[in-house]
C-alpha positions in Angstrom: 145.4 107.9 97.0 144.3 111.2 98.5 141.4 110.4 100.8 140.3 114.0 100.8 140.0 114.2 97.0 138.2 110.9 96.8 135.7 112.0 99.4 135.1 115.4 97.8 134.5 113.7 94.5 132.2 111.0 96.0 130.0 113.6 97.7 130.0 116.3 95.0 126.3 116.0 94.4 125.4 115.7 98.1 123.4 118.3 100.0 126.1 118.6 102.7 129.2 120.4 101.8 132.6 119.4 103.2 135.2 122.2 103.6 138.9 121.6 103.9 138.8 121.5 107.7 136.2 118.7 107.6 138.0 116.8 104.9 141.1 116.8 107.1 139.1 115.4 110.0 137.9 112.6 107.8 141.5 111.8 106.8 142.4 111.6 110.5 139.4 109.4 111.2 140.4 107.1 108.4 144.0 106.8 109.6 142.9 106.0 113.2 140.4 103.4 111.9 143.1 101.6 109.9 145.5 101.8 112.8 143.1 100.5 115.5 141.7 97.9 113.1 145.0 96.0 113.3 144.4 95.3 117.0 140.6 95.0 117.1 137.8 94.2 114.7 136.3 97.5 113.6 135.7 97.0 109.9 136.3 94.5 107.1 136.8 97.4 104.7 140.2 99.2 105.1 141.1 100.5 101.6 140.7 104.2 101.0 138.1 103.9 98.3 136.1 101.4 100.3 136.0 103.4 103.5 135.3 106.7 101.7 132.4 105.3 99.7 130.9 102.5 101.8 131.4 104.1 105.2 131.8 107.9 104.9 129.8 108.7 101.8 127.1 106.1 102.7 126.7 107.7 106.2 126.6 111.2 104.7 123.6 110.3 102.5 121.6 110.8 105.7 121.7 114.6 105.0 120.3 114.1 101.4 117.0 112.9 102.8 116.8 114.2 106.4 116.4 117.8 107.4 118.4 118.2 110.7 117.7 121.3 112.7 120.6 123.2 114.4 121.7 121.6 117.6 119.5 118.5 117.1 120.1 115.6 119.4 121.0 112.3 117.7 121.8 108.9 119.2 123.6 106.3 117.1 122.4 103.0 118.4 125.0 100.2 118.1 127.5 102.7 116.6 130.4 100.2 116.2 133.3 102.1 114.6 131.2 105.3 114.6 129.1 104.9 111.5 127.0 106.9 110.9 127.3 109.0 114.1 130.8 110.3 114.0 130.5 111.0 110.3 127.4 113.1 110.9 129.2 115.0 113.7 132.2 115.8 111.5 129.8 117.2 108.8 127.6 119.0 111.3 129.5 119.8 114.5 126.4 121.5 116.0 124.7 118.1 116.4 124.4 116.9 120.0 125.6 113.4 119.5 125.3 110.3 121.7 127.2 107.1 120.7 125.9 103.9 122.2 127.5 100.6 122.0 127.7 97.3 124.0 131.5 96.9 123.6 133.6 99.2 125.7 136.7 98.8 123.6 134.9 100.3 120.6 133.9 103.3 122.7 137.6 103.6 123.7 138.5 103.8 120.1 135.7 106.4 119.5 137.0 108.4 122.5 140.4 108.6 120.8 138.8 109.6 117.5 136.8 112.4 119.0 139.7 113.7 120.9 142.0 113.8 117.8 139.2 115.4 115.8 138.4 118.0 118.4 134.8 116.9 118.7 132.5 116.1 121.6 130.0 113.4 122.0 128.4 111.5 124.9 129.7 107.9 125.0 127.3 105.3 126.5 128.4 101.8 127.2 125.2 99.8 127.2 123.2 97.2 125.3 120.5 99.0 123.3 117.6 97.4 125.0 119.0 98.3 128.5 119.8 101.9 127.6 116.3 102.4 126.3 114.9 101.5 129.7 117.0 104.2 131.3 115.0 107.4 132.0 118.2 109.4 131.1 117.9 108.3 127.5 114.4 107.1 126.9 112.4 109.4 124.5 115.1 112.1 124.8 116.4 112.4 121.2 115.3 114.2 118.1 116.8 111.3 116.0 117.8 107.8 116.6 120.0 106.4 113.8 121.4 103.0 113.1 123.3 101.1 110.4 122.8 97.8 112.2 122.1 94.7 110.1 119.1 93.6 112.1 115.8 93.5 110.3 113.6 96.6 110.6 111.1 95.2 113.0 113.9 94.2 115.4 115.9 97.4 114.9 112.7 99.5 115.5 112.3 97.9 118.9 115.8 98.8 119.8 115.7 102.4 118.5 112.2 103.9 118.6 112.2 104.0 122.5 115.0 106.6 122.4 113.1 109.0 120.1 111.0 111.8 121.6 107.5 112.5 120.3 107.8 114.3 117.0 111.3 112.9 116.4 112.5 110.4 113.9 114.1 107.0 113.8 116.3 106.7 110.7 117.6 103.3 109.5 120.4 103.1 106.9 119.7 99.8 105.2 120.7 97.6 102.3 118.7 96.9 99.2 116.1 94.5 100.8 114.8 97.2 103.1 111.6 97.9 101.2 110.5 94.3 101.9 111.5 94.7 105.5 109.3 97.8 105.8 106.2 95.8 104.7 106.8 93.1 107.3 107.7 95.7 110.0 104.7 98.0 109.7 102.8 96.3 112.6 105.8 96.3 114.8 106.6 100.0 114.1 102.9 100.9 114.9 103.1 99.1 118.2 106.3 101.0 119.1 104.7 104.4 118.4 106.1 104.9 114.9 104.9 105.5 111.4 107.0 105.1 108.2 107.2 108.5 106.6 109.6 107.8 103.7 111.6 105.1 102.0 114.5 106.5 100.0 116.2 104.2 97.5 119.5 105.2 95.9 122.9 104.0 94.6 126.2 104.8 96.2 128.8 106.7 94.0 130.5 104.7 91.2 128.0 101.8 91.5 129.2 100.8 94.9 125.9 99.3 95.8 122.2 100.0 96.4 121.1 101.5 99.7 117.8 102.5 101.3 117.2 105.0 104.1 113.9 104.4 106.0 112.5 107.3 108.0 110.0 106.5 110.8 108.2 109.4 112.6 107.5 109.0 116.3 103.8 109.8 116.6 103.0 108.1 120.0 105.0 107.3 123.1 106.5 103.8 123.1 104.6 101.5 125.5 106.7 100.8 128.7 107.0 97.1 128.0 109.3 97.9 125.0 112.0 97.2 124.4 111.8 93.6 125.7 114.9 91.6 126.6 117.2 90.7 123.7 116.3 87.1 124.1 112.6 87.8 123.7 113.3 90.2 120.8 115.3 87.5 119.1 113.0 84.6 119.8 109.7 86.4 119.2 110.2 89.5 117.0 107.2 91.8 116.7 
């Protein structure tokens, strides 16, 4: 199965266009993902169609709903195997990308991916709540993105502190996200955010329902946030 052809078909109605050079990069990314996944747990999905639709195409839906200015700064919080951050960088090499993860071995994998693809990104080995306390990263980004499975009130506390005033936190979520938004509104307001859009859509070929939640940063996040992971877990906002 030709991964380039599958990806081109899957994204034919997307706003972002993938030329041959970008499609080749996605093919290299796929091959490295499968190779490294044999020695460390990066993804449960390893077949061509699954990776293309549920990782690559899913991440690329970001551009269908978000207008990203040239040279925008984006931090992918809890990037894991690089979704959506590396995918966004392949599609838009002008993005100034930071990939943050708590596991160094995942960052080692991403370093190899970036080198093989001829791309640059800032790799940060840190827990999300610790990185957000660092003045080097706090409120420094146009966008904070995450595909983490945490509920939105929790994810917001991890991500919103990274976003500069006027920037956006964008959560790529599963089908229950609209209910999460309702229960997270108070938390998001406390963190300086306001939900600006909820975008519900289906992945190509009925591969599942997804929701992209956009949160505008309208106020600075109070200094006490984010709290420790234990406090976030035991007493979510």
